[in-house]
N, C-alpha and C positions, 0 to 999 in steps of 0.2 A: 637524842643529842642536840643541842643547839650549835646551828652554825655561824662561829664567830664570825668569819666574813661576811655573809649576809647581814650581820646586825652591823657592824661596822657600816658597810655600807650605805644602809638602813636609817643609821643615825647620822650620816654625812650628808646624805640627801634630806632628811629631816630638818636638818638643821639649817641645810643652804637656803630650803624655802622658807625659812623663819627669817633668812637675813644674817645668819650667823656663818662665817666665813672659816671655819676651824682650818687650821694649818698643821701639818704633821712634822713639818721640819723645825718644831722650836726645841729649846733645849729644856729640859727636868731640870728645875732647880729649888734650893731651898727657899722655902716661902714665910720663914719667920718674920724677916724684916716689912714682910710684906703687910703680913697680919697685924705685927706691931703698928703700921703706918694707919691700918684700916680701924684699932683700935682709938687711935688719935683724932680720925677724922671724925668717928661717931662722937669724941666728945664736943666736937666742932659742928655737928649737925651735918654732916657732908661724907661718912661712911656709903652710903648707897650710891652717890655721884662717882665717888674712889673707885666702887668694886665695879661698878659698870666701865670705868674708863682701865682699871687694871685687867679686867677680863679681855677686854679688847687687845690692848697693848701684850699680853700673853700670848692668848689663844688665836688671835687673828695676825697682828704684825709681829710674832715670835721676839718680844723685848724681854730681857733677862730682868724679871722681877723680883731678883734679889741682888740686883746693883743700886746702889746709892744714886747714882745718876739719872739712871731711867725712876726711880721713886719719887726724887725730888722733882722731876719735871712733872710727873703726876699729880704733886701735891701743887706745884705752882698753877697747872692748868686749872686745877678747882679753887683756886685761893686759897689754900694753906698755907700758912707761913711757918 
């Protein structure tokens, strides 16, 4: 049987060594709005940049990526109108 605690620690250790600082105190939110924005960003050639910024906002900064204000700021930050 797999030790889930061991896997959890290994995951966080590995991600930290790669410069990704996952936080566990974030909210779990609906991501439909985020995915809609990613789809729009794709049409503007900026999907990858937005996805990276969204990843940091959600997993490292614990921002609510279902919030229109958060999504609007992410869009502005990469030059989406």
